[in-house]
VOZA-148933 format. One record per atom (N, C-alpha, C): residue number from 0; residue in three letters; atom name; z, x, y. Coordinates in pm, 1 decimal, always signed. Layout:
N
+-----+------+------+----------+----------+----------+
|  nr | rest | atom |        z |        x |        y |
+-----+------+------+----------+----------+----------+
| NUM |  Ala |   CA |        Z |        X |        Y |
...
+-----+------+------+----------+----------+----------+
END
This chain:
69
+-----+------+------+----------+----------+----------+
|  nr | rest | atom |        z |        x |        y |
+-----+------+------+----------+----------+----------+
|   0 |  Met |    N |    -85.5 |    +78.4 |  +1256.1 |
|   0 |  Met |   CA |   -142.1 |    +91.5 |  +1123.3 |
|   0 |  Met |    C |   -257.8 |   +191.1 |  +1131.8 |
|   1 |  Ser |    N |   -258.5 |   +287.0 |  +1041.5 |
|   1 |  Ser |   CA |   -362.9 |   +388.8 |  +1041.5 |
|   1 |  Ser |    C |   -492.9 |   +332.4 |   +984.6 |
|   2 |  Ala |    N |   -599.9 |   +406.9 |  +1003.1 |
|   2 |  Ala |   CA |   -730.5 |   +364.7 |   +950.8 |
|   2 |  Ala |    C |   -726.1 |   +355.9 |   +798.3 |
|   3 |  Lys |    N |   -654.6 |   +448.9 |   +736.3 |
|   3 |  Lys |   CA |   -642.9 |   +448.1 |   +590.0 |
|   3 |  Lys |    C |   -571.5 |   +321.4 |   +542.6 |
|   4 |  Glu |    N |   -465.3 |   +285.1 |   +612.3 |
|   4 |  Glu |   CA |   -391.1 |   +164.4 |   +575.3 |
|   4 |  Glu |    C |   -473.8 |    +39.0 |   +600.2 |
|   5 |  Ser |    N |   -549.3 |    +37.0 |   +710.1 |
|   5 |  Ser |   CA |   -634.9 |    -78.5 |   +739.7 |
|   5 |  Ser |    C |   -739.1 |    -97.8 |   +630.3 |
|   6 |  Arg |    N |   -796.2 |    +12.5 |   +586.3 |
|   6 |  Arg |   CA |   -895.6 |     +6.3 |   +478.9 |
|   6 |  Arg |    C |   -832.2 |    -45.4 |   +350.0 |
|   7 |  Arg |    N |   -711.6 |     +4.9 |   +320.3 |
|   7 |  Arg |   CA |   -640.5 |    -38.3 |   +199.7 |
|   7 |  Arg |    C |   -614.0 |   -188.7 |   +204.4 |
|   8 |  Val |    N |   -570.2 |   -238.2 |   +320.2 |
|   8 |  Val |   CA |   -543.3 |   -382.1 |   +335.6 |
|   8 |  Val |    C |   -671.2 |   -461.7 |   +311.7 |
|   9 |  Phe |    N |   -780.6 |   -418.7 |   +373.4 |
|   9 |  Phe |   CA |   -907.3 |   -490.5 |   +359.4 |
|   9 |  Phe |    C |   -951.1 |   -495.3 |   +213.0 |
|  10 |  Val |    N |   -947.7 |   -381.7 |   +145.4 |
|  10 |  Val |   CA |   -994.4 |   -375.6 |     +6.1 |
|  10 |  Val |    C |   -904.4 |   -459.3 |    -84.7 |
|  11 |  Ile |    N |   -773.9 |   -450.8 |    -66.8 |
|  11 |  Ile |   CA |   -682.6 |   -528.7 |   -151.3 |
|  11 |  Ile |    C |   -699.3 |   -677.7 |   -123.7 |
|  12 |  Glu |    N |   -721.1 |   -715.7 |     +1.5 |
|  12 |  Glu |   CA |   -746.9 |   -857.2 |    +32.7 |
|  12 |  Glu |    C |   -871.5 |   -906.3 |    -41.1 |
|  13 |  Gln |    N |   -975.6 |   -824.0 |    -43.5 |
|  13 |  Gln |   CA |  -1098.3 |   -861.0 |   -114.1 |
|  13 |  Gln |    C |  -1071.7 |   -876.9 |   -263.5 |
|  14 |  Ala |    N |   -989.3 |   -790.7 |   -319.2 |
|  14 |  Ala |   CA |   -955.8 |   -799.3 |   -461.4 |
|  14 |  Ala |    C |   -872.4 |   -924.3 |   -490.5 |
|  15 |  Val |    N |   -779.2 |   -956.2 |   -400.3 |
|  15 |  Val |   CA |   -695.9 |  -1075.8 |   -418.9 |
|  15 |  Val |    C |   -783.5 |  -1201.0 |   -415.9 |
|  16 |  Lys |    N |   -882.0 |  -1203.4 |   -325.1 |
|  16 |  Lys |   CA |   -971.4 |  -1318.4 |   -313.2 |
|  16 |  Lys |    C |  -1072.5 |  -1326.5 |   -427.5 |
|  17 |  Gly |    N |  -1083.4 |  -1219.1 |   -505.8 |
|  17 |  Gly |   CA |  -1176.4 |  -1219.6 |   -618.4 |
|  17 |  Gly |    C |  -1318.0 |  -1178.4 |   -581.4 |
|  18 |  Lys |    N |  -1336.2 |  -1125.8 |   -461.3 |
|  18 |  Lys |   CA |  -1469.4 |  -1084.5 |   -418.0 |
|  18 |  Lys |    C |  -1510.3 |   -950.8 |   -479.5 |
|  19 |  Ile |    N |  -1410.9 |   -868.7 |   -515.1 |
|  19 |  Ile |   CA |  -1436.6 |   -745.4 |   -588.6 |
|  19 |  Ile |    C |  -1337.7 |   -736.9 |   -703.8 |
|  20 |  Thr |    N |  -1369.1 |   -657.3 |   -803.0 |
|  20 |  Thr |   CA |  -1281.3 |   -643.1 |   -919.1 |
|  20 |  Thr |    C |  -1174.0 |   -538.1 |   -890.9 |
|  21 |  Asn |    N |  -1073.3 |   -536.0 |   -976.4 |
|  21 |  Asn |   CA |   -969.1 |   -433.8 |   -965.0 |
|  21 |  Asn |    C |  -1030.4 |   -295.1 |   -981.6 |
|  22 |  Arg |    N |  -1125.4 |   -282.8 |  -1071.3 |
|  22 |  Arg |   CA |  -1190.3 |   -153.7 |  -1095.0 |
|  22 |  Arg |    C |  -1265.0 |   -107.1 |   -969.7 |
|  23 |  Gln |    N |  -1336.8 |   -198.0 |   -904.9 |
|  23 |  Gln |   CA |  -1409.1 |   -161.9 |   -782.8 |
|  23 |  Gln |    C |  -1312.5 |   -120.8 |   -672.0 |
|  24 |  Ala |    N |  -1204.6 |   -195.7 |   -657.8 |
|  24 |  Ala |   CA |  -1104.0 |   -162.8 |   -556.0 |
|  24 |  Ala |    C |  -1042.6 |    -26.1 |   -584.8 |
|  25 |  Ala |    N |  -1016.1 |     +1.8 |   -711.0 |
|  25 |  Ala |   CA |   -958.0 |   +130.3 |   -749.5 |
|  25 |  Ala |    C |  -1052.4 |   +245.2 |   -715.2 |
|  26 |  Glu |    N |  -1180.5 |   +226.5 |   -739.9 |
|  26 |  Glu |   CA |  -1277.7 |   +330.9 |   -710.2 |
|  26 |  Glu |    C |  -1287.9 |   +355.9 |   -560.0 |
|  27 |  Val |    N |  -1288.9 |   +248.6 |   -481.4 |
|  27 |  Val |   CA |  -1299.9 |   +262.3 |   -336.4 |
|  27 |  Val |    C |  -1177.6 |   +333.9 |   -279.9 |
|  28 |  Leu |    N |  -1060.4 |   +299.2 |   -330.1 |
|  28 |  Leu |   CA |   -935.8 |   +354.5 |   -275.9 |
|  28 |  Leu |    C |   -893.2 |   +484.7 |   -343.0 |
|  29 |  Gly |    N |   -958.3 |   +520.5 |   -452.8 |
|  29 |  Gly |   CA |   -919.2 |   +641.9 |   -524.0 |
|  29 |  Gly |    C |   -788.2 |   +627.0 |   -597.5 |
|  30 |  Leu |    N |   -763.4 |   +507.3 |   -649.8 |
|  30 |  Leu |   CA |   -640.4 |   +476.6 |   -722.6 |
|  30 |  Leu |    C |   -674.8 |   +432.9 |   -864.8 |
|  31 |  Ser |    N |   -572.3 |   +416.1 |   -946.2 |
|  31 |  Ser |   CA |   -593.7 |   +360.8 |  -1079.4 |
|  31 |  Ser |    C |   -598.9 |   +208.3 |  -1070.6 |
|  32 |  Glu |    N |   -655.9 |   +145.8 |  -1172.1 |
|  32 |  Glu |   CA |   -660.2 |     -1.0 |  -1175.1 |
|  32 |  Glu |    C |   -519.5 |    -58.0 |  -1175.9 |
|  33 |  His |    N |   -429.1 |     +7.4 |  -1247.7 |
|  33 |  His |   CA |   -291.6 |    -40.9 |  -1255.7 |
|  33 |  His |    C |   -226.6 |    -40.1 |  -1116.8 |
|  34 |  Gln |    N |   -251.9 |    +64.6 |  -1038.2 |
|  34 |  Gln |   CA |   -195.5 |    +71.0 |   -903.2 |
|  34 |  Gln |    C |   -252.0 |    -40.4 |   -815.8 |
|  35 |  Val |    N |   -379.1 |    -72.5 |   -832.2 |
|  35 |  Val |   CA |   -440.0 |   -181.9 |   -756.0 |
|  35 |  Val |    C |   -372.4 |   -313.4 |   -792.2 |
|  36 |  Ile |    N |   -345.7 |   -334.5 |   -919.2 |
|  36 |  Ile |   CA |   -277.0 |   -456.2 |   -962.7 |
|  36 |  Ile |    C |   -138.7 |   -464.2 |   -898.2 |
|  37 |  Arg |    N |    -66.9 |   -352.8 |   -895.2 |
|  37 |  Arg |   CA |    +65.9 |   -349.7 |   -832.3 |
|  37 |  Arg |    C |    +56.2 |   -380.1 |   -682.5 |
|  38 |  Leu |    N |    -45.2 |   -323.1 |   -615.6 |
|  38 |  Leu |   CA |    -62.4 |   -350.0 |   -473.2 |
|  38 |  Leu |    C |    -96.2 |   -496.8 |   -447.8 |
|  39 |  Lys |    N |   -177.3 |   -555.5 |   -534.8 |
|  39 |  Lys |   CA |   -210.4 |   -697.7 |   -520.2 |
|  39 |  Lys |    C |    -85.3 |   -783.6 |   -534.2 |
|  40 |  Glu |    N |     +0.3 |   -750.6 |   -628.4 |
|  40 |  Glu |   CA |   +124.4 |   -826.3 |   -647.4 |
|  40 |  Glu |    C |   +213.8 |   -814.5 |   -524.3 |
|  41 |  Arg |    N |   +224.6 |   -692.6 |   -468.5 |
|  41 |  Arg |   CA |   +307.2 |   -673.6 |   -348.7 |
|  41 |  Arg |    C |   +248.4 |   -747.6 |   -229.5 |
|  42 |  Met |    N |   +115.6 |   -749.3 |   -221.4 |
|  42 |  Met |   CA |    +50.1 |   -819.7 |   -110.2 |
|  42 |  Met |    C |    +75.7 |   -969.8 |   -120.7 |
|  43 |  Lys |    N |    +69.6 |  -1023.3 |   -241.6 |
|  43 |  Lys |   CA |    +94.8 |  -1166.3 |   -259.9 |
|  43 |  Lys |    C |   +239.8 |  -1200.9 |   -226.5 |
|  44 |  Ala |    N |   +332.9 |  -1112.7 |   -261.3 |
|  44 |  Ala |   CA |   +475.0 |  -1139.4 |   -239.6 |
|  44 |  Ala |    C |   +517.9 |  -1115.4 |    -94.8 |
|  45 |  Asp |    N |   +472.2 |  -1003.0 |    -35.7 |
|  45 |  Asp |   CA |   +522.8 |   -961.3 |    +95.3 |
|  45 |  Asp |    C |   +419.0 |   -961.9 |   +206.0 |
|  46 |  Gly |    N |   +295.9 |   -997.3 |   +174.4 |
|  46 |  Gly |   CA |   +190.1 |   -995.0 |   +274.8 |
|  46 |  Gly |    C |   +146.6 |   -852.8 |   +306.3 |
|  47 |  Val |    N |    +87.7 |   -835.3 |   +422.2 |
|  47 |  Val |   CA |    +35.6 |   -704.3 |   +462.1 |
|  47 |  Val |    C |   +148.1 |   -600.7 |   +469.5 |
|  48 |  Ala |    N |   +266.3 |   -642.0 |   +508.7 |
|  48 |  Ala |   CA |   +379.2 |   -549.2 |   +518.7 |
|  48 |  Ala |    C |   +413.9 |   -487.8 |   +383.4 |
|  49 |  Gly |    N |   +381.0 |   -555.6 |   +275.5 |
|  49 |  Gly |   CA |   +409.0 |   -503.5 |   +142.0 |
|  49 |  Gly |    C |   +327.4 |   -381.7 |   +106.5 |
|  50 |  Leu |    N |   +217.6 |   -358.8 |   +179.7 |
|  50 |  Leu |   CA |   +132.8 |   -243.9 |   +150.6 |
|  50 |  Leu |    C |   +172.7 |   -120.0 |   +228.8 |
|  51 |  Ala |    N |   +257.3 |   -134.8 |   +328.9 |
|  51 |  Ala |   CA |   +301.9 |    -19.6 |   +407.3 |
|  51 |  Ala |    C |   +398.7 |    +63.6 |   +323.9 |
|  52 |  His |    N |   +401.8 |   +193.1 |   +350.8 |
|  52 |  His |   CA |   +492.0 |   +281.4 |   +278.3 |
|  52 |  His |    C |   +635.7 |   +239.1 |   +305.9 |
|  53 |  Lys |    N |   +716.9 |   +237.8 |   +202.0 |
|  53 |  Lys |   CA |   +852.9 |   +184.7 |   +215.4 |
|  53 |  Lys |    C |   +945.1 |   +273.8 |   +298.7 |
|  54 |  Asn |    N |   +909.1 |   +400.3 |   +317.5 |
|  54 |  Asn |   CA |   +992.8 |   +488.9 |   +399.0 |
|  54 |  Asn |    C |   +954.2 |   +488.3 |   +546.0 |
|  55 |  Arg |    N |   +858.5 |   +406.6 |   +583.4 |
|  55 |  Arg |   CA |   +815.5 |   +400.9 |   +723.3 |
|  55 |  Arg |    C |   +933.2 |   +360.5 |   +811.6 |
|  56 |  Gly |    N |   +952.0 |   +437.7 |   +918.1 |
|  56 |  Gly |   CA |  +1057.8 |   +407.2 |  +1013.1 |
|  56 |  Gly |    C |  +1192.8 |   +467.3 |   +978.2 |
|  57 |  Arg |    N |  +1202.2 |   +533.9 |   +864.9 |
|  57 |  Arg |   CA |  +1328.8 |   +594.8 |   +824.4 |
|  57 |  Arg |    C |  +1326.8 |   +742.8 |   +859.2 |
|  58 |  Asp |    N |  +1444.4 |   +799.3 |   +883.4 |
|  58 |  Asp |   CA |  +1454.5 |   +941.9 |   +910.3 |
|  58 |  Asp |    C |  +1435.0 |  +1021.2 |   +781.8 |
|  59 |  His |    N |  +1392.2 |  +1144.1 |   +798.6 |
|  59 |  His |   CA |  +1375.4 |  +1235.0 |   +685.4 |
|  59 |  His |    C |  +1512.4 |  +1262.5 |   +625.0 |
|  60 |  Tyr |    N |  +1516.3 |  +1284.0 |   +495.4 |
|  60 |  Tyr |   CA |  +1644.7 |  +1300.9 |   +427.7 |
|  60 |  Tyr |    C |  +1719.8 |  +1422.5 |   +480.3 |
|  61 |  Lys |    N |  +1651.1 |  +1527.0 |   +524.5 |
|  61 |  Lys |   CA |  +1718.6 |  +1645.5 |   +576.5 |
|  61 |  Lys |    C |  +1788.4 |  +1618.0 |   +709.1 |
|  62 |  His |    N |  +1741.3 |  +1517.4 |   +781.6 |
|  62 |  His |   CA |  +1806.7 |  +1479.2 |   +906.4 |
|  62 |  His |    C |  +1949.9 |  +1435.8 |   +878.7 |
|  63 |  Phe |    N |  +1970.2 |  +1363.6 |   +770.8 |
|  63 |  Phe |   CA |  +2103.3 |  +1316.7 |   +736.4 |
|  63 |  Phe |    C |  +2193.1 |  +1432.6 |   +695.3 |
|  64 |  Gln |    N |  +2136.4 |  +1532.5 |   +629.4 |
|  64 |  Gln |   CA |  +2216.3 |  +1649.6 |   +589.4 |
|  64 |  Gln |    C |  +2262.7 |  +1727.3 |   +711.7 |
|  65 |  Gln |    N |  +2177.9 |  +1738.9 |   +814.1 |
|  65 |  Gln |   CA |  +2212.4 |  +1815.2 |   +933.2 |
|  65 |  Gln |    C |  +2317.8 |  +1742.5 |  +1016.3 |
|  66 |  Val |    N |  +2309.7 |  +1610.1 |  +1019.0 |
|  66 |  Val |   CA |  +2405.1 |  +1530.5 |  +1095.8 |
|  66 |  Val |    C |  +2538.3 |  +1523.2 |  +1023.5 |
|  67 |  Gly |    N |  +2536.7 |  +1538.9 |   +892.3 |
|  67 |  Gly |   CA |  +2659.6 |  +1536.1 |   +814.6 |
|  67 |  Gly |    C |  +2690.8 |  +1401.9 |   +754.7 |
|  68 |  Leu |    N |  +2587.4 |  +1321.3 |   +731.8 |
|  68 |  Leu |   CA |  +2609.3 |  +1188.8 |   +671.3 |
|  68 |  Leu |    C |  +2594.7 |  +1193.6 |   +522.2 |
+-----+------+------+----------+----------+----------+
END
């Protein structure tokens, strides 16, 4: 997990616990309030793994074109 992702997890955890507001979390992370709400929902549903980028661990789409899939 990168430093950026660790920070995101920490801030969203604080927002979920109610220690900071969605607006404060959005300002810290440079996101909109709506995006913070979406991240909180994903964190509640999937835990920390829900905050990781969904394409993590997948090959680039051009790799599939070169292989012929």
